[in-house]
Steps between C-alpha positions, in 0.01 A plus 500: 500500500767636268793675658519872427832653385499730804463200734793329329718812528413531870621147574877507563559150366301558183661838453844343516394239245365751248806722540718198428296420187533858382873501566553225241535560126263216412246259647577303816413160648411399852854358533646843409285671760571236765876549460477879503258523793652212699173310535376155403398456137137435600490824700647692210250350256213584731610863520543526123156349447348756737672780308361355178152497656549868583586578139861592572647194325394291202541121489620319190689179424820473298794270456793676655755255356421604145438137402181383330343177386506156665723484804501876553297469818198691618501880460577682824249727667639851477386837626544822308431854617154618392455833321416772752262774382383616843708612798434342838392785731327534834321726527482613133720809465365605158844628405417428138236772515755746636752404234237534229424854618871585490535349155234739370715793612836381362640467146605156376872585524460586868328166562791312345753698708303423816492130405876503437563649843281233655690229314830641627361492855400136456849423368657665805269307734610174336870594510528496120847585374585586136709279272616548139375166361147521357398145583623521860349845548153403383525176696574709806195714433286186519681380812443838666129491419471144634688599815229761566226238473401537132585226253677594179725311257696582187335313215707615207779738400604567146735792443358789697142367516400309812174346616426454869204293616339602829165372634529725803650826371511747796268747321277252320202540737515876451526479120221240487267736685630821345638439149593866472783436746683265262777755432591493870542122474719533193712762669542269800658229284724757332612621843581143607708450186689825561609370840597159358714602200799726503482790258126462434248767597127451536456735201702251292245222565189463289239291681173347381271274699249235386243264651471710819119477493479124434436327829625167355835623371818655629592852402761525227738789543687577177814708549709651224828673581629791296851407614591130483773303667695361206584184695131410509418585138320216330493293818181329604400418854203283594336407824 
C-alpha cells in the first residue's frame, strides 16, 4: 500500500529527511542524506524511497561529476523535491474557503499588501537580514524559504530581473485551489525581497508567477526591481 503524505509527515524520521531535502538548493543523494541525518546510507536511501512513494520526492538519475561518455560511470540515483499543490492537513481546515470569501470582499491592492505583510512575517521567522548586494539578497530569500521547510532556488538574475524556482512555494496549495488568491502570493514574494535588500520596498518589486497549476513543474517566480543594485547589473546567477 502506498504511503500517504500525511503518514510520512507524521513519522519523525521521514519528516527530518524531507525537511533536509527541502533545505537544499538542488537534488540530493542517499549519501547526502546519510551525512546530514547521521544514519547509514542504506537507512537514508530507504527513507528517501518511502518519501518518493508518498509523492513528496521524485527519483531521477544524473551524473553529478558532469562527465559523460565511456568511463563516466553510472548515473547516480538522486531525489528532488516534488511539486506540492495540496497542503497536508488533519483534519482538513478548509482555510482556502475562508480566504476565498475574504478575497471576494477585498480589492486587488489590499490582497497584495496582505501578502507583503505575510512575506515580511516569514522573513522575520527565518531571521532574514537585509544586504545591499542583489545576488546575495535574493540568495538569502531562497535560503530563508528553505529554512522554513519550502524549497526555493535562484535560477537566474540579469540586471534587475530574477527568476526563482520553487516546487513547494508556501502559498502554492492555496493558489492551486483558489487562483483568485494569486496576488497574495505575489505580494508575499515582494515582502520577502523587501526584507532581504536594503533600500527596496515591496512596492518597488513587480512579481509574476508561472506554472503554479502544473503538478509536474516547479513554480517560477519572476521578480523585477524598480531600483537595482548597480553592482549586480548584468550579472547572471544560476543554480
